[in-house]
N, C-alpha and C positions, 0 to 999 in steps of 0.2 A: 504493500500500499505506499503510499505519493502523499505529501500532503504539503500545499504551497506556503511557501514561507512569505509572509506579508506584511508584518511589522516587526522590525529589529527593537524596538524598545517595549515591545510587550511584557516580556521577562519581567525586566524591573519596574514596569507598570503592576502586574501584577504583586510582585513581592513587598511594594507600598501598601499596596491595598490590603493584602493579609496581615500586615501589621496595624494597620488601622482597625481590621476586623479584630483582632486579638484585644486592642486598646479598648475597644468600644464595646466589646460583647462582655467580656466581665464586667464593667459597672452596670450594663443593661440587667446581667441576670442578678447581680448581688443586690442591686435597687428593688427590683421586682420581688427578689425574695424577703427585703427589709421593709419595703414599705406598709405591709398592712399592721407590721410591730411598731414602725415607727410612729404612725398616724394614731394608733389606739395609747402608746404609752406618751410620746411628747407633745400631742393634740389632743387627746382625751377624745378624740374619734370615737362611735359606737361601732358595733358592727355592719348596720347599716350606710351608715356614713363611709365608713372602710370600702365596704362594696362598690360603692357609687365612685369613689376614689377609684379604685383600680378597673373598674367598667369602664370609667372615662375614658383613660386611656386607651383602651383594647379597641374602645368603637370608634374612636378618632383613628386610630393606627387602620382599622377594617376598611376605614372610608377612604383615607388619605392615599391607601395603597396602591389603587389603580391608576391614579393621577398621578402619584410620582412616577408608575412606570410612563406614561406619557412623558412627561419632563428626562426621565432618564433616555428616552431614545431620540429626542429633540434638541436635549442640549448639552452641552460639556456635562461626562458623567462623573469626571474630577470631581467638579464645584458642587455639581448634587450631591454627591456625598458629603463632601467637605462640609457643607451649609446644614445637613442634617446631621454631621456627628457634633458641630458647634451648638446647633438648637439643642442637642440633648445634653451637653455638655452645660448650657445655660439652664435647662430644665433640673438637672441633679442640682445645682447651687440656687435653685429657687427651692426644693426641697430643704436646703439645709438652714435657709433663711425664713423659712414658712412659720408664723408664729401663729396662724389660724387655717382653716380649712378653706379659705378662700383663695390665697397664696398657692395653697397646694391643687387648687383643682385647676389654675392655670398652669401649673409646673406640669402637671398631667397632660393636659393638651398639648402644651409644647412638647412634651416628652413623645405624644405619639404621634407627631407631626414630624419631628427630628429623627425617631426611628422609621418612619415608613421612608423616607427619602435616603436614609442610610443605608438601609439593607438592601431596597430595589437594587440602588446603583451600584453598589458593592457586588452584587449576586450579578449583575451584568456586566461590571469590567471583569469579571474574574469568567465570565463565560466567553468573553473574548478570545481566549485560547484555547477554546474547548476544542476545534478543530484539530490543532496541533497538540495536543497534550489532554487526554483522558484524564487526567488525575487531577485537574483543576480544581473540581469541587469536593475531593475529598482531601484536599488540602483546605481549603478554605473550613471544613466543618473541624479540622485539626487545630489550625490558628484559632477558630471561636471557642472550643472546648477549652484550650490551655488557655486563653485569655480567662476565661469562666472559672477554670479552680485554683489558678493563680490569685483571682483578683477575690475570691473567697478566703482561702488562705490568709491574705494579706489582711481583709477585711474585718475578719472573724479575730484576726489576732489581736489588730489594734481597736477593737471596739471598747474596750473598758478602759482604754487611755485617751480615745479622741473622740468616742462617743458618736452619735448618728450625725451631729454637723462636721465631723472631720473625715467619716467617711463619705458622705455626700459630694464633700471638695474635694478629696482624693478621686472619685468617679469622675466630676467635672474637669480636675485636671488631666486625666488620662483622654477624656473624649477631645478636649483642645488639642491634645499631641495629636491624636490621630486625624483632627481636620489638617493639622499642618503637614503631616505624613501625605494625606491623599492631596492636598495642592502642590506639594512638593514634586508629585510622582509626573513622570512624562507624558504629554498628550498623545493622541493615536497619528500613527505614521497614515492610518489608511482611515479615511472617513467612510462612515457606515451611508448606501444609498440614501436618495431623500426617500419619505414612507407617501405609497401610493394614493391615490384621491381619495374621497370620504374624508377628509380632515384627520386630526393625528387621533383625535379621543372615538373616533367612528370605529378604527379597527379592534377595538375592544371586543366588541360584541362576537365580530366573527373569529378573532384569535380563541376567546372563552368557547366558543362552541368547539373550536379545534382542540383545545386541550381540556377539554372537559372528562374524558374518561382519567387523566393523571391528575385532575383540580380533584375529581371526587376521592381516587385513593388518597390523596396526600390529606384531605380531609379528615377521611378514616384512620390513618396512621396518625395524626397529630392529637385528635379523639383520643386514641388509643394510651398514647405515650403521655397527656395529660392528666388520665383518668388515674393511670398507674402511678404517676409520681403525686397528685393529690390523694390518692388511696395510702400510699405509704406515708406523706405528711402527717396524715390525719392519725394514723394508725399508730406512728412513733410518738407523735405527742399524748393521743390519750388511752394507748393501748401499754406503753411503757414509759410514760410522764418524763420524757426528753425534753430538754428545752431546747432553743432556737441552735444555741452553737453545737450541741450534741446531735441535733437533726442533722445538720449542716453537714457534720463529719462522715455520719451513714453516707450520703451521696456524695461524697467527695472522692473515694476510689472510683464511681463508676464514670464520675467526669474525668477522670487522669485517664482513665482507659479511653474514654470517647474521643479523648485526645492526641493520644500515641497512636491507633488502630487505624482509622482511615484509610491513610494510605496504603497500608499494608494489606486489608481488606479489598482494597481496588484491585488487587492481584489478582483475587480469586474471582472477581466480576469480568476482568479480562480471560481468564481461563476457564470459566464455566458458564459465562452467561448472565446478563442482568436478571432475566425472569427466574431462572435456577435460585440464586444468590438471595434475590428478595423472596422467595417462598420459603427457604429454608431458614432465612433469618427471623421471617415473621412466624414462622411455627415454633422456632425454638426459643423468641420471645413471648410467645403464648403460654408454651412450657414455663419459661420463668416467672411469669405473671401468675399462673395456677398453681406453683409450688410456693408463691409467697406466703398463701393461706396456710399452711405449716410449717412456717419459717419458726422456729422458736424464740427468736430474740434477734437485738438488731446488727450484731454481727453477721449473723445468719443472712439477713434481709440487704446487709449492705454487699455478702457476696451475689445474690440473686441481682443485684441492681447492676453489680458488675457486668454479668453477662448481657443482662436487658441491654446495658449499654454497648455491649459488643454488636447485638444484631441492629440497633438504631445507627450506627456508626456506618453499616453496609447498606442500608436501605435509603436513608437520607440523599447520600450525596447523588446516589442512581437517581432519586424523583427529579433533583434540581439539573441533572446533566439531562435530563429527559425533557424537562420544561425548556432548556437552551436549545436544544436541539430542532425542537418543535417549531419554537418561537421564531428562530433566525435571526433576520437584523431587527426584529422587534423584540429583543432580550428583555428590552427593559418594560415593556407591557406585559410580559409572560409572566416574571419576575414579580410584578405586581399582584396579578392575576394569583400566583402560587403562593404568596405572603398569604394574602387576603384569607385564602382557603384554609393557610394552616392556622391563622389565627380563629378563626370561625370555629375550626376542627377544636384547636385548645378552650377555649370558650364552652363548647358544648362539654367535653371531657370532663373538665373542672367543674361543673355544674351537676354533671350527672353523679361524678363520683362522690361528692358532699350529699346528695340525695343518698345515692344508695348505700353510704356510710352511715346514716341517722336512721333508715328505714329498715334496713337488711343486716346480715350477718356479715363478718369479714369475710366470711367462705365465700358468700353470694357474691359479695361485689367482687373478688378475685375471679371467680368464675366466669361472670359477665364481661370484667376486662379483659380476660384471656379470649374469650368469644371474639371480641372486637378486633382484636390484633389476628387473630387467625383468619377472620375476613380478609384482612389485608393479603394474606397468601394467596387468595383468589383475585382481588380486586386490582391490586398493583400489575401482576403480571398479565392479567386480561387487558389493562390501559396499553402496559407496549406494545400487545399484538394489533390494538385498536390505533395505536397512532403510528405503527408499522415503521419505529425507528430501532436501528440494528442492536441485535441483541447481544452481541459482543464486541466493546468497544476496543479501539487499538490499543495496545500498551503504550503507557507515557514514555517520550524520548530519554534515555539517558542525557543527563546533564554535561556539556561540553566541559573538557577541561580547560580550554580556552577558550574568550570572545573570539568567535567568528566575524571578519571583517565583510562589509556590505559591498557586494560587485556590483557596478552597475552595467547592464548591457543592454539597453534599449531595443535591439532590434530581435531580440530572443525572447520568448514568454518567460513568464516568471519562474525563478529557480525553484527546486522540489527538492525536500528532504525525505531520503526513505528512512522508514521506521523499523528499527531492529524486531527482530520477531519476540525477542526476550532479552531483559536483561538482568543479571540477580540485583538482588536489594542491596544498593548501600554501593554497588562496586561501581559504578558509573559517576559517582559524586566526586569531585574533585578535591585534592588534598585540604587547598584553600577553603574550600566551604564547609569540610569537616570541621576546621578550627574555628572559622566564623561560628558555626550552628552550636557548638560547645560552648565559647564564649558568652556567647546570649543566653544560653541557659546556666549558666554558671553565676552572670547577671543575677537573673530572675532568683535563682537559687539564694546568692546574697543579699536580696532586697528581702525575700523572704524570712532568711534567718535574721535579718535583722530587725524585723517586725517581732519575730518571736523572742528574741533577746530582751527589746525593749519591756513585754511582756513579763519577763523572768520565766521562759519556758524554752530557753533552746539548748537542745543537747548538745552543739557544739562548745558555747560558752561554758557550761559543765566539763566539756572535757579542757577547755584552755585554762579552766582556773583550779587544775590539780585533781579532779574525780575521774581523770581516764580509765584508772582500772575498774572503779566501781560500773561506769557508764559502759564501757566497751563488755564487758562480762554479763553484766547482769540488764542492759539494754533499759534503764529506767532511769529516773531521777533519784541523787541521794537524800531526797527529800520526797515525803508524801505526799503524791497527784493522783487524781481521782477526776473522774467523768471528763469533763471537755478539757481541761486543762492537761490530765494525761493522753487522750485522746491526739490533742495539738504537739506534745511533747515528742509521741510516738512519731507521729506524723514527720515532725523536722526530721526525726533520726534516719526513720526509711528513705526518705528523699535524698538523704547524704550517701546513703549508699547506691541507691539510683543512680546517681549524678557519677559518683566513683565509677559504677558499671559501664556507664555510657561513654566515659574518657576512656576507658581500657578498650571497649569495643572502635571506638574510632581511631584510637591510635593504632591498633591492629590494620585496619584499613588504610591510614596514612601510609603507614609503612609500606604494604602492599603494592599501594600505588607507586610508592617511590622506588620499589625494587622494578615493577613492570616498567619505569620510565625509564630505566637503567639497562 
């Protein structure tokens, strides 16, 4: 298979966009998690007022997303995404300084608008390289999930020190940095063709009809994911009496796995096909949801949530890639419809989970949730067949060891790049990129450990303070820690060894690459 080389600056544009996605998704997920708690504690809002606050942001997002798709297709996508990130940052600052429900409602509206503009444009920018690299959407999911769990670790570690106001302001700063990264990314070398007649917004109806099978599958998928997540949240709070930080730590391992695996799972999509991988992942996820009804405690639930995260990491990038392929040059509109369907599904799932948990047993709720997930094993493969998209995407090309200079040859057709049939994972990555990525991971690790040190929960700080033998042999603090503090302390310790393992693996690959070069 051959692929046309159309935009030399597209990889750099994608890299900046993925950085912005990580910087913004973390604050978005953290704010969504903390918003009901903050409204109840800081503003004294009742359950109905909290529900209105959360629903307002969702409603605005659903309404604005199709319009954001039109803007994404007709304006500079970098600026649309940057404006969305900046608007979301201002909304976070609004939450930080809101002293009553009125300003909080205003921040919720701005948050809905900003999130719509940001994520529709980001997904469209990433989709620009889908024809040349089928792994772009798995990388986007990895960036989003990594940003999410890092923000949770940092936010929950510092919550007791900087309170809600400091956390919201930190989220605002991250969003503004993301806006700067988007504006600093290069523009497209190749402009998309102007949309055909009927007006810019008129194409939404026709595209929506074309995408209807996949939009239905997306709504089912997000209904199931939101329902399972809400059921777990309610059960951990009411069934096991866990506080907010402890609940977040149960979800944390699954979030880490969701950030590490999308790229690796894409190799199975390339080898076995989209329909088969989605069907197997849906069936497996349904089994995990069903087994939650017999989970004896939070540790078992955390393990099952990890397995569920693996399934979602396989399914969601496939859906995004299919939407982008079918939408073609109107990727912005397609992503606007995709995200609107996802939000509607999430709202339905959360509402249904709450009703089921209140009116039925925990076992019945898990059975119903697993049934909805199982329906995805039939609906999504059926949507793939109905849309007639390719079932076997091409493998992502290996990263070149050195930049390839552009060659201008006007009399000849555009240059074409042959895609290798298969490349071992990690072997095509140049040594410099290994070192750069390791340095980035080490920087994030250092920031998180600094936050843990401020909270006096850092295993490395105890190691440096002279308690090395105790901490190395026992893996615990030389003082009594329990509950959330103990889990945070243990997470920091595990992350230390994960980073060391990554350093060893990448070091071996760098040495191998150097030997091959000689």
